[in-house]
mmCIF file of the N, C-alpha and C atoms, coordinates in Angstrom:
data_MODEL
# 
_entry.id   MODEL 
# 
loop_
_atom_site.group_PDB 
_atom_site.id 
_atom_site.type_symbol 
_atom_site.label_atom_id 
_atom_site.label_alt_id 
_atom_site.label_comp_id 
_atom_site.label_asym_id 
_atom_site.label_entity_id 
_atom_site.label_seq_id 
_atom_site.pdbx_PDB_ins_code 
_atom_site.Cartn_x 
_atom_site.Cartn_y 
_atom_site.Cartn_z 
_atom_site.occupancy 
_atom_site.B_iso_or_equiv 
_atom_site.pdbx_formal_charge 
_atom_site.auth_seq_id 
_atom_site.auth_comp_id 
_atom_site.auth_asym_id 
_atom_site.auth_atom_id 
_atom_site.pdbx_PDB_model_num 
ATOM 1   N N  . ASN A 1 1  ? 10.884  12.680  -10.498 1.00 0.00 ? 1  ASN A N  1 
ATOM 2   C CA . ASN A 1 1  ? 10.033  11.013  -10.521 1.00 0.00 ? 1  ASN A CA 1 
ATOM 3   C C  . ASN A 1 1  ? 9.194   11.113  -9.165  1.00 0.00 ? 1  ASN A C  1 
ATOM 4   N N  . GLN A 1 2  ? 10.074  10.183  -8.280  1.00 0.00 ? 2  GLN A N  1 
ATOM 5   C CA . GLN A 1 2  ? 8.925   9.330   -7.165  1.00 0.00 ? 2  GLN A CA 1 
ATOM 6   C C  . GLN A 1 2  ? 7.671   10.274  -6.924  1.00 0.00 ? 2  GLN A C  1 
ATOM 7   N N  . LEU A 1 3  ? 7.360   12.072  -6.897  1.00 0.00 ? 3  LEU A N  1 
ATOM 8   C CA . LEU A 1 3  ? 5.950   12.420  -7.189  1.00 0.00 ? 3  LEU A CA 1 
ATOM 9   C C  . LEU A 1 3  ? 5.410   12.250  -8.071  1.00 0.00 ? 3  LEU A C  1 
ATOM 10  N N  . TYR A 1 4  ? 5.966   12.041  -9.273  1.00 0.00 ? 4  TYR A N  1 
ATOM 11  C CA . TYR A 1 4  ? 4.970   12.017  -10.254 1.00 0.00 ? 4  TYR A CA 1 
ATOM 12  C C  . TYR A 1 4  ? 4.192   10.970  -10.794 1.00 0.00 ? 4  TYR A C  1 
ATOM 13  N N  . LEU A 1 5  ? 5.506   9.901   -10.012 1.00 0.00 ? 5  LEU A N  1 
ATOM 14  C CA . LEU A 1 5  ? 4.296   8.000   -10.230 1.00 0.00 ? 5  LEU A CA 1 
ATOM 15  C C  . LEU A 1 5  ? 3.565   8.322   -8.598  1.00 0.00 ? 5  LEU A C  1 
ATOM 16  N N  . LEU A 1 6  ? 4.090   8.771   -7.767  1.00 0.00 ? 6  LEU A N  1 
ATOM 17  C CA . LEU A 1 6  ? 2.911   8.523   -6.260  1.00 0.00 ? 6  LEU A CA 1 
ATOM 18  C C  . LEU A 1 6  ? 1.909   9.518   -6.997  1.00 0.00 ? 6  LEU A C  1 
ATOM 19  N N  . LYS A 1 7  ? 1.439   11.052  -7.796  1.00 0.00 ? 7  LYS A N  1 
ATOM 20  C CA . LYS A 1 7  ? -0.071  11.694  -8.422  1.00 0.00 ? 7  LYS A CA 1 
ATOM 21  C C  . LYS A 1 7  ? 0.123   9.988   -9.217  1.00 0.00 ? 7  LYS A C  1 
ATOM 22  N N  . GLU A 1 8  ? 0.490   9.584   -10.582 1.00 0.00 ? 8  GLU A N  1 
ATOM 23  C CA . GLU A 1 8  ? -0.924  8.682   -11.825 1.00 0.00 ? 8  GLU A CA 1 
ATOM 24  C C  . GLU A 1 8  ? -0.767  7.416   -10.920 1.00 0.00 ? 8  GLU A C  1 
ATOM 25  N N  . VAL A 1 9  ? -0.218  6.972   -9.242  1.00 0.00 ? 9  VAL A N  1 
ATOM 26  C CA . VAL A 1 9  ? -1.327  5.590   -8.539  1.00 0.00 ? 9  VAL A CA 1 
ATOM 27  C C  . VAL A 1 9  ? -1.861  6.710   -8.293  1.00 0.00 ? 9  VAL A C  1 
ATOM 28  N N  . GLY A 1 10 ? -2.408  8.142   -7.793  1.00 0.00 ? 10 GLY A N  1 
ATOM 29  C CA . GLY A 1 10 ? -3.400  8.609   -7.213  1.00 0.00 ? 10 GLY A CA 1 
ATOM 30  C C  . GLY A 1 10 ? -3.833  8.410   -8.032  1.00 0.00 ? 10 GLY A C  1 
ATOM 31  N N  . ASN A 1 11 ? -4.209  9.194   -9.026  1.00 0.00 ? 11 ASN A N  1 
ATOM 32  C CA . ASN A 1 11 ? -4.602  9.473   -10.383 1.00 0.00 ? 11 ASN A CA 1 
ATOM 33  C C  . ASN A 1 11 ? -5.940  7.589   -10.824 1.00 0.00 ? 11 ASN A C  1 
ATOM 34  N N  . TRP A 1 12 ? -5.123  6.810   -10.566 1.00 0.00 ? 12 TRP A N  1 
ATOM 35  C CA . TRP A 1 12 ? -5.672  5.751   -10.789 1.00 0.00 ? 12 TRP A CA 1 
ATOM 36  C C  . TRP A 1 12 ? -6.036  5.221   -10.245 1.00 0.00 ? 12 TRP A C  1 
ATOM 37  N N  . VAL A 1 13 ? -6.208  4.851   -8.741  1.00 0.00 ? 13 VAL A N  1 
ATOM 38  C CA . VAL A 1 13 ? -7.258  5.071   -7.956  1.00 0.00 ? 13 VAL A CA 1 
ATOM 39  C C  . VAL A 1 13 ? -8.190  5.628   -8.385  1.00 0.00 ? 13 VAL A C  1 
ATOM 40  N N  . LYS A 1 14 ? -8.210  7.733   -8.105  1.00 0.00 ? 14 LYS A N  1 
ATOM 41  C CA . LYS A 1 14 ? -9.068  7.578   -8.230  1.00 0.00 ? 14 LYS A CA 1 
ATOM 42  C C  . LYS A 1 14 ? -10.577 7.510   -9.811  1.00 0.00 ? 14 LYS A C  1 
ATOM 43  N N  . ALA A 1 15 ? -9.558  6.854   -10.456 1.00 0.00 ? 15 ALA A N  1 
ATOM 44  C CA . ALA A 1 15 ? -10.098 6.593   -12.698 1.00 0.00 ? 15 ALA A CA 1 
ATOM 45  C C  . ALA A 1 15 ? -11.181 5.072   -12.063 1.00 0.00 ? 15 ALA A C  1 
ATOM 46  N N  . ASN A 1 16 ? -10.957 4.316   -11.195 1.00 0.00 ? 16 ASN A N  1 
ATOM 47  C CA . ASN A 1 16 ? -10.598 2.907   -11.024 1.00 0.00 ? 16 ASN A CA 1 
ATOM 48  C C  . ASN A 1 16 ? -11.751 2.590   -9.439  1.00 0.00 ? 16 ASN A C  1 
ATOM 49  N N  . ASP A 1 17 ? -12.983 1.807   -9.581  1.00 0.00 ? 17 ASP A N  1 
ATOM 50  C CA . ASP A 1 17 ? -13.371 0.787   -9.197  1.00 0.00 ? 17 ASP A CA 1 
ATOM 51  C C  . ASP A 1 17 ? -12.645 0.288   -8.169  1.00 0.00 ? 17 ASP A C  1 
ATOM 52  N N  . LEU A 1 18 ? -12.190 0.700   -6.516  1.00 0.00 ? 18 LEU A N  1 
ATOM 53  C CA . LEU A 1 18 ? -12.105 -0.253  -6.231  1.00 0.00 ? 18 LEU A CA 1 
ATOM 54  C C  . LEU A 1 18 ? -12.017 -1.922  -6.246  1.00 0.00 ? 18 LEU A C  1 
ATOM 55  N N  . ALA A 1 19 ? -13.245 -2.329  -6.093  1.00 0.00 ? 19 ALA A N  1 
ATOM 56  C CA . ALA A 1 19 ? -13.217 -3.190  -6.118  1.00 0.00 ? 19 ALA A CA 1 
ATOM 57  C C  . ALA A 1 19 ? -12.923 -4.572  -7.101  1.00 0.00 ? 19 ALA A C  1 
ATOM 58  N N  . GLY A 1 20 ? -12.572 -3.525  -8.037  1.00 0.00 ? 20 GLY A N  1 
ATOM 59  C CA . GLY A 1 20 ? -12.614 -4.201  -9.321  1.00 0.00 ? 20 GLY A CA 1 
ATOM 60  C C  . GLY A 1 20 ? -10.486 -4.708  -9.599  1.00 0.00 ? 20 GLY A C  1 
ATOM 61  N N  . ILE A 1 21 ? -10.092 -3.982  -8.514  1.00 0.00 ? 21 ILE A N  1 
ATOM 62  C CA . ILE A 1 21 ? -8.320  -4.387  -8.788  1.00 0.00 ? 21 ILE A CA 1 
ATOM 63  C C  . ILE A 1 21 ? -7.852  -5.052  -8.441  1.00 0.00 ? 21 ILE A C  1 
ATOM 64  N N  . GLU A 1 22 ? -7.057  -5.472  -8.337  1.00 0.00 ? 22 GLU A N  1 
ATOM 65  C CA . GLU A 1 22 ? -6.689  -6.624  -8.552  1.00 0.00 ? 22 GLU A CA 1 
ATOM 66  C C  . GLU A 1 22 ? -5.353  -7.123  -7.304  1.00 0.00 ? 22 GLU A C  1 
ATOM 67  N N  . ALA A 1 23 ? -4.856  -8.019  -7.114  1.00 0.00 ? 23 ALA A N  1 
ATOM 68  C CA . ALA A 1 23 ? -3.967  -8.536  -5.721  1.00 0.00 ? 23 ALA A CA 1 
ATOM 69  C C  . ALA A 1 23 ? -2.605  -7.788  -6.560  1.00 0.00 ? 23 ALA A C  1 
ATOM 70  N N  . SER A 1 24 ? -2.438  -7.855  -7.822  1.00 0.00 ? 24 SER A N  1 
ATOM 71  C CA . SER A 1 24 ? -1.033  -7.242  -7.985  1.00 0.00 ? 24 SER A CA 1 
ATOM 72  C C  . SER A 1 24 ? -1.742  -6.073  -8.205  1.00 0.00 ? 24 SER A C  1 
ATOM 73  N N  . ASP A 1 25 ? -2.341  -5.665  -8.312  1.00 0.00 ? 25 ASP A N  1 
ATOM 74  C CA . ASP A 1 25 ? -2.553  -3.602  -8.553  1.00 0.00 ? 25 ASP A CA 1 
ATOM 75  C C  . ASP A 1 25 ? -2.534  -3.014  -7.620  1.00 0.00 ? 25 ASP A C  1 
ATOM 76  N N  . TRP A 1 26 ? -2.819  -3.853  -5.807  1.00 0.00 ? 26 TRP A N  1 
ATOM 77  C CA . TRP A 1 26 ? -3.100  -3.874  -4.452  1.00 0.00 ? 26 TRP A CA 1 
ATOM 78  C C  . TRP A 1 26 ? -1.686  -3.317  -4.519  1.00 0.00 ? 26 TRP A C  1 
ATOM 79  N N  . LYS A 1 27 ? -0.609  -4.811  -4.770  1.00 0.00 ? 27 LYS A N  1 
ATOM 80  C CA . LYS A 1 27 ? 0.630   -4.407  -3.754  1.00 0.00 ? 27 LYS A CA 1 
ATOM 81  C C  . LYS A 1 27 ? 1.404   -3.641  -4.830  1.00 0.00 ? 27 LYS A C  1 
ATOM 82  N N  . GLN A 1 28 ? 1.126   -2.907  -5.778  1.00 0.00 ? 28 GLN A N  1 
ATOM 83  C CA . GLN A 1 28 ? 1.750   -1.553  -6.555  1.00 0.00 ? 28 GLN A CA 1 
ATOM 84  C C  . GLN A 1 28 ? 1.229   -0.536  -5.829  1.00 0.00 ? 28 GLN A C  1 
ATOM 85  N N  . ILE A 1 29 ? -0.213  -0.775  -5.409  1.00 0.00 ? 29 ILE A N  1 
ATOM 86  C CA . ILE A 1 29 ? -0.090  0.689   -4.925  1.00 0.00 ? 29 ILE A CA 1 
ATOM 87  C C  . ILE A 1 29 ? 0.760   0.904   -3.559  1.00 0.00 ? 29 ILE A C  1 
ATOM 88  N N  . LYS A 1 30 ? 0.389   0.084   -2.252  1.00 0.00 ? 30 LYS A N  1 
ATOM 89  C CA . LYS A 1 30 ? 0.935   -0.195  -1.101  1.00 0.00 ? 30 LYS A CA 1 
ATOM 90  C C  . LYS A 1 30 ? 2.505   -0.318  -1.149  1.00 0.00 ? 30 LYS A C  1 
ATOM 91  N N  . ALA A 1 31 ? 2.402   -1.230  -2.119  1.00 0.00 ? 31 ALA A N  1 
ATOM 92  C CA . ALA A 1 31 ? 4.709   -0.630  -2.533  1.00 0.00 ? 31 ALA A CA 1 
ATOM 93  C C  . ALA A 1 31 ? 4.970   0.719   -2.336  1.00 0.00 ? 31 ALA A C  1 
ATOM 94  N N  . ARG A 1 32 ? 4.256   1.778   -2.997  1.00 0.00 ? 32 ARG A N  1 
ATOM 95  C CA . ARG A 1 32 ? 4.422   2.599   -3.526  1.00 0.00 ? 32 ARG A CA 1 
ATOM 96  C C  . ARG A 1 32 ? 3.882   4.078   -1.478  1.00 0.00 ? 32 ARG A C  1 
ATOM 97  N N  . GLY A 1 33 ? 3.203   2.550   -0.590  1.00 0.00 ? 33 GLY A N  1 
ATOM 98  C CA . GLY A 1 33 ? 2.990   3.954   0.576   1.00 0.00 ? 33 GLY A CA 1 
ATOM 99  C C  . GLY A 1 33 ? 1.887   4.025   0.979   1.00 0.00 ? 33 GLY A C  1 
ATOM 100 N N  . PHE A 1 34 ? 1.309   4.249   -0.541  1.00 0.00 ? 34 PHE A N  1 
ATOM 101 C CA . PHE A 1 34 ? -0.729  4.616   0.359   1.00 0.00 ? 34 PHE A CA 1 
ATOM 102 C C  . PHE A 1 34 ? -0.799  3.329   1.648   1.00 0.00 ? 34 PHE A C  1 
ATOM 103 N N  . SER A 1 35 ? -1.166  4.062   2.362   1.00 0.00 ? 35 SER A N  1 
ATOM 104 C CA . SER A 1 35 ? -2.070  3.461   3.677   1.00 0.00 ? 35 SER A CA 1 
ATOM 105 C C  . SER A 1 35 ? -3.479  3.402   2.870   1.00 0.00 ? 35 SER A C  1 
ATOM 106 N N  . ASP A 1 36 ? -4.001  3.326   3.917   1.00 0.00 ? 36 ASP A N  1 
ATOM 107 C CA . ASP A 1 36 ? -5.625  2.110   3.143   1.00 0.00 ? 36 ASP A CA 1 
ATOM 108 C C  . ASP A 1 36 ? -6.099  3.841   3.133   1.00 0.00 ? 36 ASP A C  1 
ATOM 109 N N  . ALA A 1 37 ? -6.272  4.113   4.603   1.00 0.00 ? 37 ALA A N  1 
ATOM 110 C CA . ALA A 1 37 ? -6.977  5.798   4.630   1.00 0.00 ? 37 ALA A CA 1 
ATOM 111 C C  . ALA A 1 37 ? -6.732  6.568   2.904   1.00 0.00 ? 37 ALA A C  1 
ATOM 112 N N  . GLN A 1 38 ? -4.979  6.512   3.125   1.00 0.00 ? 38 GLN A N  1 
ATOM 113 C CA . GLN A 1 38 ? -5.491  7.137   1.859   1.00 0.00 ? 38 GLN A CA 1 
ATOM 114 C C  . GLN A 1 38 ? -6.291  7.749   0.442   1.00 0.00 ? 38 GLN A C  1 
ATOM 115 N N  . ILE A 1 39 ? -5.987  6.013   0.516   1.00 0.00 ? 39 ILE A N  1 
ATOM 116 C CA . ILE A 1 39 ? -6.993  5.614   -1.077  1.00 0.00 ? 39 ILE A CA 1 
ATOM 117 C C  . ILE A 1 39 ? -7.722  5.885   -0.524  1.00 0.00 ? 39 ILE A C  1 
ATOM 118 N N  . ALA A 1 40 ? -8.514  5.639   1.228   1.00 0.00 ? 40 ALA A N  1 
ATOM 119 C CA . ALA A 1 40 ? -10.302 5.743   1.071   1.00 0.00 ? 40 ALA A CA 1 
ATOM 120 C C  . ALA A 1 40 ? -10.640 7.283   0.254   1.00 0.00 ? 40 ALA A C  1 
ATOM 121 N N  . THR A 1 41 ? -9.807  7.982   0.745   1.00 0.00 ? 41 THR A N  1 
ATOM 122 C CA . THR A 1 41 ? -10.014 9.305   0.709   1.00 0.00 ? 41 THR A CA 1 
ATOM 123 C C  . THR A 1 41 ? -9.622  9.362   -0.771  1.00 0.00 ? 41 THR A C  1 
ATOM 124 N N  . LEU A 1 42 ? -8.872  9.513   -1.951  1.00 0.00 ? 42 LEU A N  1 
ATOM 125 C CA . LEU A 1 42 ? -8.825  9.106   -2.881  1.00 0.00 ? 42 LEU A CA 1 
ATOM 126 C C  . LEU A 1 42 ? -10.145 8.449   -3.898  1.00 0.00 ? 42 LEU A C  1 
ATOM 127 N N  . ALA A 1 43 ? -10.862 7.700   -3.258  1.00 0.00 ? 43 ALA A N  1 
ATOM 128 C CA . ALA A 1 43 ? -11.969 7.063   -3.572  1.00 0.00 ? 43 ALA A CA 1 
ATOM 129 C C  . ALA A 1 43 ? -13.276 7.063   -3.589  1.00 0.00 ? 43 ALA A C  1 
ATOM 130 N N  . GLY A 1 44 ? -13.181 8.105   -2.782  1.00 0.00 ? 44 GLY A N  1 
ATOM 131 C CA . GLY A 1 44 ? -14.179 8.536   -1.413  1.00 0.00 ? 44 GLY A CA 1 
ATOM 132 C C  . GLY A 1 44 ? -15.078 7.115   -0.957  1.00 0.00 ? 44 GLY A C  1 
ATOM 133 N N  . VAL A 1 45 ? -13.981 6.479   -0.261  1.00 0.00 ? 45 VAL A N  1 
ATOM 134 C CA . VAL A 1 45 ? -15.305 5.313   0.475   1.00 0.00 ? 45 VAL A CA 1 
ATOM 135 C C  . VAL A 1 45 ? -14.626 5.802   1.983   1.00 0.00 ? 45 VAL A C  1 
ATOM 136 N N  . GLU A 1 46 ? -14.845 4.655   2.863   1.00 0.00 ? 46 GLU A N  1 
ATOM 137 C CA . GLU A 1 46 ? -15.124 4.367   4.099   1.00 0.00 ? 46 GLU A CA 1 
ATOM 138 C C  . GLU A 1 46 ? -13.159 3.429   3.791   1.00 0.00 ? 46 GLU A C  1 
ATOM 139 N N  . GLU A 1 47 ? -12.630 4.074   5.011   1.00 0.00 ? 47 GLU A N  1 
ATOM 140 C CA . GLU A 1 47 ? -11.392 2.714   5.268   1.00 0.00 ? 47 GLU A CA 1 
ATOM 141 C C  . GLU A 1 47 ? -11.321 1.437   5.138   1.00 0.00 ? 47 GLU A C  1 
ATOM 142 N N  . GLY A 1 48 ? -12.545 1.725   6.250   1.00 0.00 ? 48 GLY A N  1 
ATOM 143 C CA . GLY A 1 48 ? -12.854 -0.129  6.052   1.00 0.00 ? 48 GLY A CA 1 
ATOM 144 C C  . GLY A 1 48 ? -13.798 -1.192  5.299   1.00 0.00 ? 48 GLY A C  1 
ATOM 145 N N  . GLN A 1 49 ? -14.211 -0.347  4.014   1.00 0.00 ? 49 GLN A N  1 
ATOM 146 C CA . GLN A 1 49 ? -14.636 -0.949  2.239   1.00 0.00 ? 49 GLN A CA 1 
ATOM 147 C C  . GLN A 1 49 ? -12.904 -0.847  1.810   1.00 0.00 ? 49 GLN A C  1 
ATOM 148 N N  . VAL A 1 50 ? -12.091 -0.006  1.951   1.00 0.00 ? 50 VAL A N  1 
ATOM 149 C CA . VAL A 1 50 ? -10.965 -0.371  1.855   1.00 0.00 ? 50 VAL A CA 1 
ATOM 150 C C  . VAL A 1 50 ? -9.623  -1.472  2.074   1.00 0.00 ? 50 VAL A C  1 
ATOM 151 N N  . ALA A 1 51 ? -9.918  -1.130  3.384   1.00 0.00 ? 51 ALA A N  1 
ATOM 152 C CA . ALA A 1 51 ? -9.250  -2.794  4.041   1.00 0.00 ? 51 ALA A CA 1 
ATOM 153 C C  . ALA A 1 51 ? -9.952  -4.033  4.206   1.00 0.00 ? 51 ALA A C  1 
ATOM 154 N N  . GLN A 1 52 ? -10.944 -3.951  3.455   1.00 0.00 ? 52 GLN A N  1 
ATOM 155 C CA . GLN A 1 52 ? -11.998 -5.275  3.563   1.00 0.00 ? 52 GLN A CA 1 
ATOM 156 C C  . GLN A 1 52 ? -11.463 -5.940  1.782   1.00 0.00 ? 52 GLN A C  1 
ATOM 157 N N  . LEU A 1 53 ? -11.445 -4.892  0.959   1.00 0.00 ? 53 LEU A N  1 
ATOM 158 C CA . LEU A 1 53 ? -11.642 -5.474  -0.043  1.00 0.00 ? 53 LEU A CA 1 
ATOM 159 C C  . LEU A 1 53 ? -9.770  -5.864  -0.438  1.00 0.00 ? 53 LEU A C  1 
ATOM 160 N N  . ARG A 1 54 ? -8.982  -5.352  -0.220  1.00 0.00 ? 54 ARG A N  1 
ATOM 161 C CA . ARG A 1 54 ? -8.241  -5.483  -1.047  1.00 0.00 ? 54 ARG A CA 1 
ATOM 162 C C  . ARG A 1 54 ? -7.444  -7.311  0.737   1.00 0.00 ? 54 ARG A C  1 
ATOM 163 N N  . ARG A 1 55 ? -8.698  -7.239  1.476   1.00 0.00 ? 55 ARG A N  1 
ATOM 164 C CA . ARG A 1 55 ? -7.981  -8.208  2.395   1.00 0.00 ? 55 ARG A CA 1 
ATOM 165 C C  . ARG A 1 55 ? -9.048  -9.876  1.333   1.00 0.00 ? 55 ARG A C  1 
ATOM 166 N N  . LYS A 1 56 ? -9.511  -9.343  0.365   1.00 0.00 ? 56 LYS A N  1 
ATOM 167 C CA . LYS A 1 56 ? -10.842 -10.257 -0.289  1.00 0.00 ? 56 LYS A CA 1 
ATOM 168 C C  . LYS A 1 56 ? -9.680  -10.392 -1.773  1.00 0.00 ? 56 LYS A C  1 
ATOM 169 N N  . ALA A 1 57 ? -8.656  -9.210  -1.946  1.00 0.00 ? 57 ALA A N  1 
ATOM 170 C CA . ALA A 1 57 ? -7.570  -9.621  -3.008  1.00 0.00 ? 57 ALA A CA 1 
ATOM 171 C C  . ALA A 1 57 ? -6.728  -10.279 -2.051  1.00 0.00 ? 57 ALA A C  1 
ATOM 172 N N  . GLY A 1 58 ? -5.797  -10.821 -0.888  1.00 0.00 ? 58 GLY A N  1 
ATOM 173 C CA . GLY A 1 58 ? -5.472  -10.540 -0.661  1.00 0.00 ? 58 GLY A CA 1 
ATOM 174 C C  . GLY A 1 58 ? -3.682  -10.402 0.284   1.00 0.00 ? 58 GLY A C  1 
ATOM 175 N N  . VAL A 1 59 ? -4.006  -9.636  -0.109  1.00 0.00 ? 59 VAL A N  1 
ATOM 176 C CA . VAL A 1 59 ? -3.206  -9.163  0.512   1.00 0.00 ? 59 VAL A CA 1 
ATOM 177 C C  . VAL A 1 59 ? -2.623  -8.438  2.003   1.00 0.00 ? 59 VAL A C  1 
ATOM 178 N N  . ARG A 1 60 ? -2.543  -8.625  1.804   1.00 0.00 ? 60 ARG A N  1 
ATOM 179 C CA . ARG A 1 60 ? -2.158  -8.649  3.984   1.00 0.00 ? 60 ARG A CA 1 
ATOM 180 C C  . ARG A 1 60 ? -0.878  -7.496  4.692   1.00 0.00 ? 60 ARG A C  1 
ATOM 181 N N  . PRO A 1 61 ? -1.247  -7.055  5.510   1.00 0.00 ? 61 PRO A N  1 
ATOM 182 C CA . PRO A 1 61 ? 0.600   -6.107  6.262   1.00 0.00 ? 61 PRO A CA 1 
ATOM 183 C C  . PRO A 1 61 ? 1.065   -6.940  6.860   1.00 0.00 ? 61 PRO A C  1 
ATOM 184 N N  . VAL A 1 62 ? 2.126   -6.739  6.443   1.00 0.00 ? 62 VAL A N  1 
ATOM 185 C CA . VAL A 1 62 ? 3.781   -7.448  6.540   1.00 0.00 ? 62 VAL A CA 1 
ATOM 186 C C  . VAL A 1 62 ? 4.641   -6.018  6.846   1.00 0.00 ? 62 VAL A C  1 
ATOM 187 N N  . MET A 1 63 ? 5.462   -7.027  8.381   1.00 0.00 ? 63 MET A N  1 
ATOM 188 C CA . MET A 1 63 ? 6.608   -6.044  9.249   1.00 0.00 ? 63 MET A CA 1 
ATOM 189 C C  . MET A 1 63 ? 7.416   -7.337  8.654   1.00 0.00 ? 63 MET A C  1 
ATOM 190 N N  . LYS A 1 64 ? 8.326   -5.679  7.545   1.00 0.00 ? 64 LYS A N  1 
ATOM 191 C CA . LYS A 1 64 ? 9.691   -6.265  7.142   1.00 0.00 ? 64 LYS A CA 1 
ATOM 192 C C  . LYS A 1 64 ? 11.109  -5.886  7.991   1.00 0.00 ? 64 LYS A C  1 
ATOM 193 N N  . ARG A 1 65 ? 12.087  -6.414  8.046   1.00 0.00 ? 65 ARG A N  1 
ATOM 194 C CA . ARG A 1 65 ? 12.758  -6.415  9.059   1.00 0.00 ? 65 ARG A CA 1 
ATOM 195 C C  . ARG A 1 65 ? 13.305  -5.149  8.849   1.00 0.00 ? 65 ARG A C  1 
ATOM 196 N N  . VAL A 1 66 ? 14.394  -4.041  9.632   1.00 0.00 ? 66 VAL A N  1 
ATOM 197 C CA . VAL A 1 66 ? 15.178  -3.426  9.198   1.00 0.00 ? 66 VAL A CA 1 
ATOM 198 C C  . VAL A 1 66 ? 16.548  -2.963  10.401  1.00 0.00 ? 66 VAL A C  1 
ATOM 199 N N  . ASP A 1 67 ? 17.377  -3.536  9.486   1.00 0.00 ? 67 ASP A N  1 
ATOM 200 C CA . ASP A 1 67 ? 18.573  -2.739  10.102  1.00 0.00 ? 67 ASP A CA 1 
ATOM 201 C C  . ASP A 1 67 ? 19.629  -2.356  9.593   1.00 0.00 ? 67 ASP A C  1 
ATOM 202 N N  . THR A 1 68 ? 19.257  -1.825  11.232  1.00 0.00 ? 68 THR A N  1 
ATOM 203 C CA . THR A 1 68 ? 19.631  -0.252  12.073  1.00 0.00 ? 68 THR A CA 1 
ATOM 204 C C  . THR A 1 68 ? 21.304  -0.351  11.503  1.00 0.00 ? 68 THR A C  1 
ATOM 205 N N  . CYS A 1 69 ? 22.439  -1.945  11.726  1.00 0.00 ? 69 CYS A N  1 
ATOM 206 C CA . CYS A 1 69 ? 23.353  -0.957  11.752  1.00 0.00 ? 69 CYS A CA 1 
ATOM 207 C C  . CYS A 1 69 ? 24.177  -1.544  10.778  1.00 0.00 ? 69 CYS A C  1 
ATOM 208 N N  . ALA A 1 70 ? 24.236  -1.076  9.363   1.00 0.00 ? 70 ALA A N  1 
ATOM 209 C CA . ALA A 1 70 ? 24.037  -0.974  8.296   1.00 0.00 ? 70 ALA A CA 1 
ATOM 210 C C  . ALA A 1 70 ? 25.925  -1.802  8.468   1.00 0.00 ? 70 ALA A C  1 
ATOM 211 N N  . ALA A 1 71 ? 25.244  -3.467  8.362   1.00 0.00 ? 71 ALA A N  1 
ATOM 212 C CA . ALA A 1 71 ? 26.559  -4.163  8.176   1.00 0.00 ? 71 ALA A CA 1 
ATOM 213 C C  . ALA A 1 71 ? 27.327  -4.121  8.877   1.00 0.00 ? 71 ALA A C  1 
ATOM 214 N N  . GLU A 1 72 ? 27.489  -3.473  10.546  1.00 0.00 ? 72 GLU A N  1 
ATOM 215 C CA . GLU A 1 72 ? 28.377  -3.819  10.914  1.00 0.00 ? 72 GLU A CA 1 
ATOM 216 C C  . GLU A 1 72 ? 28.789  -4.602  11.823  1.00 0.00 ? 72 GLU A C  1 
ATOM 217 N N  . PHE A 1 73 ? 27.465  -5.211  12.992  1.00 0.00 ? 73 PHE A N  1 
ATOM 218 C CA . PHE A 1 73 ? 27.001  -6.620  13.313  1.00 0.00 ? 73 PHE A CA 1 
ATOM 219 C C  . PHE A 1 73 ? 25.896  -6.969  13.044  1.00 0.00 ? 73 PHE A C  1 
ATOM 220 N N  . GLU A 1 74 ? 26.108  -7.753  13.432  1.00 0.00 ? 74 GLU A N  1 
ATOM 221 C CA . GLU A 1 74 ? 24.257  -7.729  13.077  1.00 0.00 ? 74 GLU A CA 1 
ATOM 222 C C  . GLU A 1 74 ? 23.099  -8.272  14.142  1.00 0.00 ? 74 GLU A C  1 
ATOM 223 N N  . ALA A 1 75 ? 22.094  -7.288  13.312  1.00 0.00 ? 75 ALA A N  1 
ATOM 224 C CA . ALA A 1 75 ? 20.904  -7.170  13.797  1.00 0.00 ? 75 ALA A CA 1 
ATOM 225 C C  . ALA A 1 75 ? 19.674  -7.949  14.449  1.00 0.00 ? 75 ALA A C  1 
ATOM 226 N N  . ASN A 1 76 ? 19.163  -8.817  15.323  1.00 0.00 ? 76 ASN A N  1 
ATOM 227 C CA . ASN A 1 76 ? 18.401  -9.557  15.084  1.00 0.00 ? 76 ASN A CA 1 
ATOM 228 C C  . ASN A 1 76 ? 17.015  -9.123  16.400  1.00 0.00 ? 76 ASN A C  1 
ATOM 229 N N  . THR A 1 77 ? 16.920  -7.559  15.935  1.00 0.00 ? 77 THR A N  1 
ATOM 230 C CA . THR A 1 77 ? 15.629  -6.884  17.182  1.00 0.00 ? 77 THR A CA 1 
ATOM 231 C C  . THR A 1 77 ? 15.103  -6.462  15.340  1.00 0.00 ? 77 THR A C  1 
ATOM 232 N N  . PRO A 1 78 ? 13.704  -7.015  15.089  1.00 0.00 ? 78 PRO A N  1 
ATOM 233 C CA . PRO A 1 78 ? 12.550  -6.682  14.034  1.00 0.00 ? 78 PRO A CA 1 
ATOM 234 C C  . PRO A 1 78 ? 12.471  -5.001  14.164  1.00 0.00 ? 78 PRO A C  1 
ATOM 235 N N  . TYR A 1 79 ? 12.763  -3.784  13.543  1.00 0.00 ? 79 TYR A N  1 
ATOM 236 C CA . TYR A 1 79 ? 11.481  -3.307  14.242  1.00 0.00 ? 79 TYR A CA 1 
ATOM 237 C C  . TYR A 1 79 ? 11.012  -3.030  13.224  1.00 0.00 ? 79 TYR A C  1 
# 
């Protein structure tokens, strides 16, 4: 099911003009784990153009905190 979703998102990126992608769509694509380089390859454009369009839509990279201790004790170091 997850591989199917990745394929579907990839096909959607191929079929659509990146300039017309809205912020909600960018968030969905990025949430599926696609890098700017992967999106660029699928769309047939340069990676820098993908990053520029993503930023223009207001979608920025974020770093999430990962709790590697599985709640055994508090982890204060973000990875």
